[in-house]
C-alpha positions in Angstrom: -1.3 -11.4 -16.6 -2.6 -11.6 -19.9 -2.4 -7.5 -20.5 1.2 -6.6 -21.8 1.7 -3.9 -19.5 1.0 -6.0 -16.4 3.9 -8.2 -16.2 6.0 -4.7 -16.3 4.3 -3.2 -13.8 4.8 -5.9 -11.4 8.3 -6.5 -12.0 8.3 -2.8 -11.1 6.6 -2.9 -7.9 8.8 -6.3 -7.1 11.8 -4.5 -7.9 11.1 -1.3 -5.8 9.6 -3.3 -2.7 12.9 -5.1 -2.6 14.7 -2.3 -2.7 13.2 -0.3 -0.2 12.3 -2.8 2.3 16.1 -3.9 2.8 16.5 -0.4 4.6 14.1 -1.4 7.2 14.3 -5.2 7.8 17.1 -7.7 8.7 17.8 -10.3 6.0 16.6 -12.9 8.5 13.9 -12.6 11.7 16.8 -14.9 14.0 20.3 -16.1 13.3 19.1 -19.6 13.5 16.5 -19.3 11.4 16.4 -21.8 8.2 17.2 -18.7 5.9 15.3 -20.0 2.9 14.0 -16.8 2.5 14.6 -13.3 3.7 12.1 -10.8 5.1 12.6 -8.9 2.1 11.1 -11.2 -0.2 8.5 -12.6 2.0 7.2 -8.8 2.4 7.8 -8.2 -1.0 5.1 -11.1 -2.0 2.4 -9.7 0.5 2.8 -6.5 -1.4 2.2 -8.4 -4.7 -0.6 -10.3 -3.0 -2.3 -7.2 -2.1 -1.7 -5.7 -5.6 -3.1 -8.6 -7.4 -5.9 -9.3 -5.0 -5.6 -12.9 -4.5 -5.2 -15.4 -1.8 -1.8 -16.7 -0.1 -2.3 -19.7 -2.1 -2.9 -17.5 -5.4 0.2 -15.4 -5.0 2.3 -18.5 -4.7 0.7 -19.8 -7.9 1.2 -16.8 -9.8 5.2 -16.6 -8.6 5.1 -20.4 -9.6 4.0 -19.5 -13.2 6.3 -16.5 -13.7 10.1 -16.9 -14.2 10.6 -12.9 -14.5 9.3 -12.0 -10.8 11.3 -15.1 -9.4 14.2 -13.7 -11.0 13.8 -10.5 -9.9 13.1 -11.4 -6.1 15.8 -13.7 -6.3 13.6 -16.8 -5.5 15.5 -19.8 -6.0 12.5 -21.7 -4.4 8.9 -20.9 -3.5 7.5 -20.7 0.0 4.7 -22.5 1.4 1.7 -20.5 1.7 1.3 -20.9 5.3 5.1 -19.3 5.6 3.8 -16.1 4.3 0.8 -16.3 7.0 3.0 -16.9 9.7 5.2 -13.9 8.6 2.4 -11.6 8.3 1.2 -12.8 11.8 4.7 -12.4 14.1 6.6 -9.6 11.8 5.6 -5.8 12.6 4.3 -5.5 8.9 2.2 -2.0 9.7 5.4 -0.4 11.1 7.3 -1.4 8.2 4.6 0.0 5.7 4.7 3.3 7.4 8.7 3.4 7.2 8.4 2.3 3.3 5.9 4.7 3.0 8.1 7.9 4.4 11.1 6.7 2.7 9.0 6.9 -0.7 7.8 10.6 -0.1 11.2 11.8 1.2 12.8 10.2 -2.2 10.2 11.2 -4.7 8.3 14.2 -3.0 10.3 15.9 -0.3 9.7 19.0 -1.8 5.6 19.0 -1.6 4.1 22.2 -0.6 0.3 20.9 0.3 -1.0 18.0 1.8 -4.6 16.3 2.4 -6.1 14.0 4.7 -9.1 12.1 4.4 -10.8 8.7 5.3 -12.6 5.8 3.5 -13.9 2.3 4.4 -12.9 -1.1 3.1 -15.3 -3.9 3.4 -15.1 -7.0 5.2 -17.1 -9.0 2.8 -17.1 -9.2 -0.9 -20.8 -8.2 -0.5 -20.6 -4.5 -1.5 -22.0 -1.8 0.8 -24.9 -1.0 -1.6 -26.2 -4.8 -2.0 -26.2 -5.0 1.7 -28.3 -1.8 2.1 -30.9 -3.2 -0.5 -31.0 -6.6 0.9 -32.0 -4.9 3.8 -29.1 -5.9 5.9 -27.1 -2.9 8.1 -23.6 -1.9 7.6 -22.5 -2.6 11.3 -18.6 -2.2 10.7 -15.8 -1.7 8.3 -12.2 -1.4 8.5 -11.6 2.5 8.1 -8.4 3.7 6.6 -7.3 7.3 7.1 -4.4 8.5 4.9 -2.4 11.9 4.2 -1.5 12.2 0.9 1.1 14.9 -0.6 0.0 17.4 -3.8 1.8 16.8 -7.0 2.7 13.1 -6.5 -0.4 12.1 -4.7 1.8 9.6 -2.7 0.7 8.6 1.0 3.1 9.9 3.6 1.1 8.4 6.4 -1.9 6.2 7.2 -3.8 4.6 10.1 -6.2 1.7 10.1 -9.3 1.2 12.6 -12.7 0.0 12.9 -15.6 2.3 11.5 -17.7 4.2 11.5 -16.4 6.6 14.0 -15.3 10.3 14.3 -12.7 11.2 11.8 -11.1 13.3 14.6 -10.2 10.0 16.5 -7.6 8.8 14.0 -6.1 12.3 13.4 -3.4 12.6 16.2 -1.9 9.4 15.3 -2.1 9.9 11.4 -0.7 14.1 11.8 2.2 12.8 13.9 3.1 10.3 11.8 3.1 12.6 8.5 4.9 15.5 10.5 7.8 13.5 10.7 8.2 12.7 6.7 7.4 15.8 5.3 6.6 19.7 6.0 4.3 21.2 3.6 3.2 24.8 3.6 -0.6 23.9 3.6 -2.8 20.9 5.1 -6.1 20.5 3.9 -9.3 18.4 5.2 -13.2 18.3 5.2 -15.3 19.2 8.0 -14.8 15.8 9.6 -11.4 17.3 10.9 -12.6 20.6 12.2 -11.4 21.1 15.6 -9.6 23.7 17.0 -6.8 21.5 18.7 -6.2 20.1 15.2 -5.7 23.7 13.9 -3.4 24.3 16.8 -1.6 20.9 16.4 -0.9 22.1 13.0 -0.1 25.9 13.1 1.2 26.3 16.5 3.5 22.6 16.9 4.1 21.6 13.1 4.4 24.9 11.5 1.4 24.0 8.8 -1.2 26.3 7.7 -4.4 23.8 8.3 -7.7 24.8 6.2 -10.7 23.2 7.3 -14.3 24.3 6.6 -16.3 24.9 10.1 -18.9 22.5 11.1 -21.4 25.0 12.5 -23.5 23.9 15.5 -24.5 27.0 17.0 -28.1 28.1 16.3 -26.7 31.7 15.3 -24.5 30.3 12.9 -21.1 31.7 14.8 -17.9 29.9 14.8 -16.1 29.7 17.9 -11.9 29.3 18.2 -9.2 31.6 17.0 -8.6 29.3 14.0 -11.5 28.1 13.3 -13.2 31.5 12.9 -10.6 31.8 10.4 -12.0 29.6 8.1 -14.1 31.4 6.0 -15.2 30.5 2.2 -13.1 33.4 0.9 -10.0 32.5 2.6 -10.4 29.2 1.9 -10.6 29.5 -1.7 -8.1 31.8 -1.7 -5.6 29.4 0.1 -5.9 26.5 -2.4 -8.6 24.5 -0.6 -10.3 23.2 -3.8 -7.3 21.3 -4.1 -8.4 19.0 -1.2 -10.0 16.9 -3.7 -6.9 15.3 -4.7 -6.9 12.9 -1.7 -10.5 12.1 -2.7 -9.1 11.2 -6.4 -6.4 9.2 -4.3 -8.8 7.1 -2.1 -10.7 6.4 -5.6 -8.0 5.2 -7.6 -6.8 2.9 -4.5 -10.3 1.4 -4.4 -10.5 0.9 -8.2 -7.2 -0.8 -8.4 -6.7 -2.1 -5.5 -10.1 -3.2 -4.7 -12.6 -2.1 -1.7 -13.2 -5.4 -0.1 -10.8 -7.2 2.2 -10.3 -10.9 2.2 -8.7 -11.4 5.5 -11.1 -12.6 8.7 -9.1 -11.6 11.9 -8.5 -8.0 12.9 -4.7 -7.8 12.8 -5.0 -9.5 9.3 -7.4 -6.9 8.1 -5.2 -4.3 9.4 -2.4 -5.3 7.9 -4.1 -6.1 4.0 -5.5 -2.5 4.3 -2.2 -1.2 4.9 -0.6 -3.4 2.3 -3.2 -2.1 -0.3 -2.1 1.7 0.2 1.8 0.4 -0.1 1.3 -1.4 -3.3 -0.5 1.4 -4.9 2.2 4.0 -3.5 4.5 1.8 -5.3 2.7 0.9 -8.1 2.4 4.5 -8.8 
């Protein structure tokens, strides 16, 4: 927090988180709870934890050193780090994350004409994938993050978290179903990993969105089957702005540079929650 702009960014992230989260969580989890901290306060602390790439103990120490952050969050006392862990484990953090991302897009990018989907991997160890390859160790699995962003604002409209490696089409149904309830773009771009006739049918016939995905050719004669897949020629892709698909790659790159590409959690549920909170924190920062 030595950089002059950092406190201001943290204050903005905290303020926006507090404002948006109150729409989707009750002040307290139960009428007979101790009511020392609101659910919005605890969720905002988790978001700041993800943004600062720190631990439960670390974020409490940071809050203890920042009068401005505590004032912005109306914290008159600090929770024990275990309180944050219990809240993350017991609350529906990923569902709240989905709702807050949807609200952000509706508030700041409701009229987006284009959207792009892609996936990336987040490491479950501080050792990079490059180091493991060089050391002869295999990368058995990683947390796979699939995201849809809207062009222009480059805000995430939906996310799905799972285990990788795996076919991108496995997460596509859940991701598209989430996004269709958030925004109505005219065009959707994706790379060849999402090439499937059923995805085109879902987008074009069920959602009313033109899907543009380069086909993955598997036939020896080079032909492409399917009514919509057959239309995905290089000329048509270029004409319909497929070159702007790179925006989702730019988002993924910025996410990893800002939020880090490694996760600190250990259990599956905690890993997935941390991955989702990274996306939400990055969206609030934008």
